[in-house]
N, C-alpha and C positions, 0 to 999 in steps of 0.2 A: 350307822348304817349297816355294820356287825350283824348288833343286834335284829334290825330291821331286817336284814337277810336271814338271819337265823330262821326267825319265826316265822317270814313266805314260806320256806320252806318246811317247817312242820307240820301248818298247816293247810300245804300243798293239796288241791283236789285234783286229780286230772280227770280233764273234760271227757264225756262218756258217748258212744256212739247211740243207746239206747234211748227210745220216743221217752220223753216226758208223760206224766200221770200223775193226779191227783185221786186220792183216795176221800171221796166224795158222795154224802151221803144227804142226798135234794130234800128239801119239802113238798111234800104230796104237793100235787096241783091245787087241790079244794082248799089247801093252809095258807096259800100267797092271795094277796089279791090280781087279778086282769085288768091290765092297762092297754090302750091305744094310744098312739100320737098320729097327732093330723098336721104337717109343717102348710104354715099358710103361703100364701103365694106371692105374698109381698116381701117373701123374706130373701136374702141376698143369695141367689142361686147359685153361685161359685163353692159357698160352704154348707149347703143341704145336708150332703152327704155326710159331710164330717160331724155335723151338730148332729144327725139321727142315731148313728155310731157311737157319742159318746152320751145319749140319752141310754140306746139301749142296752150300754157298758153297765151305767150305773145303775140303773133300775134292775138288772139281771145280780149285781154285786152285792146291790142292799140286800138281796135274800126274800124280801118282802113282797115284790113284785113277779110277776108271769107275764114278760113284754110281748105285746104282737110286735114283731118285727119288721113287719109289711107294712112300714109308714104310707101313708096317703097323704097326699096334698088337698089344700080345699082353702076356704075364706074363714081368715081371721073371725071377723064379725059374721060367725057361722051363731045360729037362732037354736038352743037346746034343744028346741021339739025337732030339729031337723038332723040331728045324728043320728047315724044309723048303724053305730058300732053296739057290740052287745057286751064287751069289755064292764066293767063295774065302775072305770073309770074311766076317762078321756081328756087326753089331753093336746090344745091347740096350742102352738107357736108360733111366732115371729118373729126372728134373728136379722137384724140387721146390724151391716160391718162396713165402716170405716177409716177412719183415723181408732178410731175405739170399737166397740161392740156394745151391743142392746139387744134383749131378750125380753118379750113379751108374753107372758101365759094365761092362760085360763085351764082351770080343770074343774072339769065337770063329773058327778056319779050318777048311779042308779037309774033304775028305769021307772018311769021319763026321767031322763037326763036333767040334773040341777047344778050350777054355776055356783063352788065351793070356795073358790080360789083366783082371785085375778090379781098379778102381780106383773113390778116390773124390774126389772136389773141391768144394771149398764159396768161398763170399766172403762177405764179411759184409753188403753191399752188392747189392740187388737191380740196380740200373743197372750194374752190372760184370758182371752174369752170362754177358756175351757171351764174355768171355774164359775161361769154363768151356769150353765149347764148343772153343772154339782152342787150348786146351791138350793134351784130350782128344784131336783130332784130330792134332796135332806128336807126341806120345804113341804112339798107334797109327801113324802115320808111322813112328818109331823103331822099334817093334816089329816092324815089315816088313820094318827095313831099309832103308830110303828114305833118300835124301840128306837132310840137317835142313832144317826147314820152320820155324827157327824163329824168322824172321822173322812169321810170323802172329799172333805174341804180343806182338808190340812196339808202342810208343803209337804215333800220327800226332799231329803235335802243329802247327797253324794259326793267322793271324793272320786276322782278319777285319776289314773295314769295319761299323761298325751307325750310324755318324752323322757329321756334320762334325766332324773331326778327332777324334773317337775308335775304337778299337778294342776288340776283346777276343781274347785267346789263350786257345785251348781246346785240350783232349785229346781222343782219339778211340781206339777197335781200328781196324784197318784197313777193317772194310767198314762201320764208321762208324754200329754199331748201338748203341753206345755215343759218348757227348758229355758232356764237361763244361767250361765255363769254368773257368779256373784264372785268367785275371787281366783285370781291367777297369777302365774309368777314366783317360782321359787316350788316349794316343798312343802304344801299344807294339807296335812293329813288328819285323817279321826276324827272326824265332824260330828258332835254330837248338841241336839239342843237342851238348849238352859234351860227352858219352862215350857208348859202345856201351848203358854201364848205362841210359840213360833217366834220370838221378835228377836232373840238371841240366840247365840251358838258358840261353843269351844269348839276351835280346832289345835292341832299342831301346828307347830312353824317350824322347818329344819333348816337350820344354815349351819355347815359344817360341822362341830361338837357342840354346839348352842343348839339348844330346843326350848321352845316359848311355847306355853300353852297361852293363846288368848282367847277373849268371847268376844263377838260381833255382835254389834247390832244391825241389821237387817235393813232396816230403813234410814236409818242418821249415817250407818258409815263408820260410827263410832268405834273403836277399838282397845280394849282395853288386857294390857298383860297382867296375868294369875302367877304365873311361877316360872323359872326358867332351871333348867338342870343338863345334865350329863346322860348320853347314854340310850335311854328310849322314857317318853312321855306322849302318853296317849288320858285322854280321859273318857273312861268307859261306860261310864252312867252318875245321872243325877239325883240326888234322893227327891223325892216328895214336895217337898217346902221350896227347894233349890238352892238348900244351905250348905249340903254337904255334898264334893265331888270323892268319885273310885278313878284313879289314876294309876295308870300303871307304867312305872317309874325304874329305870337302873343308874343309880345313880354311882353304883361300884359293876356296873357292866352285869348285874345281878337283877332281872324283872322280878320284881315282887308287886305287890296292889298294895296302894296308900290311902286313906281317910285325910282329905283336905277338907280343914273350916275354920272358919276365920281367919286366914293367913294362913294358917298351919298344917302341917303335913303330918299325918300318923301311920306306921306302919304296922299292917295289917294282916300281913303273909310274909312270911321269914323261912326258905326255902332254899336248897341249894340249886334247883333245878332251876324250872320256868312257871311261874304263877304270871298267869294275864288276865283281862277282859274282866273285871268284877264288874257285878251287878247287885244291886239291893233287893232284898227279899221278903218277905213275910214282914210288911209295913216299917222298913227299911232295919228290923233288928238281924237279920240273917247275908250274909255275903256267897254270892255263886260265882264261880269262875272255872277259869280253864288253867289247866296244870299237867306236867307231862312224869308226876309221881310215880305214876304206873308203865311210864317208859312210851307213851304213844298221848297224846292230847285228850283228856277226859273232862268229866264236870266233877266238879267237888263245892261243897258249900263248910260254912262254920262261923259262928257269930260274930259280934262285928264289934263286941264290946271284948272279945279276948273268948277261947273257949277251941273244942279240938278241932280238926279238920277230917272231915268225914266225905267218903264215896258218896256221889248224889247218885250219878247214871249207871248203870251198868252192862247197859246194852253200848256195844258197839266198838272197837279197837281206836277209831278215827273221831275224837266229838269236836269239834276242832269252833265251831259258834254258837252262843248262843246268848237267850234275851229272856228277860223275867219281867211279868206283871203280880205284883201282891204274893200269892205262893205258887203262880205258873209257870213254869220254865218251858224254853222251845230250846231245842239245837238241833245242829247239822251235824250226821255221820254219818262216813264215809262207810260205805258199801259195794266192793267189789270196786269196779272202775267207776263210781256213780256216788250219790251223797242224796241222802234220804232225811227229812224233818220230822222229826216226834215233840210232840208235848206230853210232861209229865207235872208233876209238882212238888215242893222242897222237903215233903214225906214219902216220895218217891214211890207213892201207894196206884198209883196208875199211870200207864205211859202208852202211847199209841201210835202209829204214824202217819203223816198228814199229807205224807207225798208216797210214790211209789215209781223208780224210774228215772234215770237221766239224774243229771247233776241239782241239788237244792241247795243253795245257801243263804247266809245273814238271813234268817227267820228276824224278823222285828214286830213286836207287839203295838198296836194302836195305841192312843193315848189314853183310852176306854179298856184297853186288854180283850175287846170283842171280835178284833180283826188281824189275822197276820198279812206282813210283807214278805216277799223273799224273790231270792233273784236264782231265775231258771237259767243255766250254761248248755251250750252245745253249741256244735262248729257252724251252723246258720246262723247263729250272735244268740243276744242274751236276751232274753223275758222277763219282766217283771210280774212275781203273782201275786194272787191274795186271796186268803181265806178266811169266809167269814164263820168262826167258829160260832156264835149264836144262831144261827144259820145255816150251817153247812152247804154255804154256795163256796164257789170259786171261780174266778178267772185271771185271765192269761193276757198281757198285752207285749205288744214289740216293744222292749226297751231302747232300741239305736244308743244305747251310750255301753261303750265298752272300757276294757280295764277298769273295773272296778275295786277302790280300794275298800271305801268301806260306803255304806250308807245309813242315816238314820230315819226317823218317820213322828 
């Protein structure tokens, strides 16, 4: 607990008063496909506004569509020739909610209109219905032959404090329209997906002086003990093939980074101060991590298999959160009373800001590296932001969750 308190102080960021902003160079209008939406008169009226909002947000954040936000209503059995929309694409949908939910879509293209997609989606639980819209939009994106936005269908995994020495771990869709607590009771921290399929995740359970890393299957509930230690324990990254873990451990009250493989741990850093939050980079050959070697948290790197440590980031005096994808590196840097997110690479050849103003924390790459998730903090509450790096688009959603301890995607 002493080390957890130390780290929370070391990497703390004050909530800012100034408004948040995102540095964003949008695609030009004519580089995105226009799309209009028609909601069927037969849809469950109670949910139409919510469904429309999700569709609009999904199309926006995809970066590939310019969506008409004035959703109209009409018959689901509309005849293509009768459609008056001037958009390149017209989506007609019917959404029915009961114990579960179903979504029927028809997608028309061109002038005159031609039906190019007719599909049905369903879920047995109503609470999971946001994933119906996400899947429909990703399928529409695919049939329009745009680069994949499969990340839109992924779960977000997070832990949050709900009381003294008590947390809960939650699953959510990317827009946080769906939220579900999957683990509670005690202090369960640092959730990290075990693979891209998002079937299992690692988390640390703290019980007094005993710290245990578990692997939990979200579908079966089966739990496997990985390692137990003292002082501190967190899994910060998993190799591409899922066979290696980077752990922050402090068996002698000294936080360092360890490589875990085949049941064995190997110490990768050895410093009298604090080395934490290790991440794989450069095809799992490089370690990127946070250290206070210069007196305040900053980003460093070193070869996984041995070699000298070198400073990676030369911007800011308090860089307290980092993530990697191949050779790309994102980090949160404290600036005045706020914090902004920057992106660079492992050679530090190009660095640029992605946010401007406010408190922007926990940057996380999507599984394909094309989109960034991050948390925006303010006095009015937390929001979750997304930056589409390939399409230069961004969206922000109210989170409805506070006291976040860690997040993964």
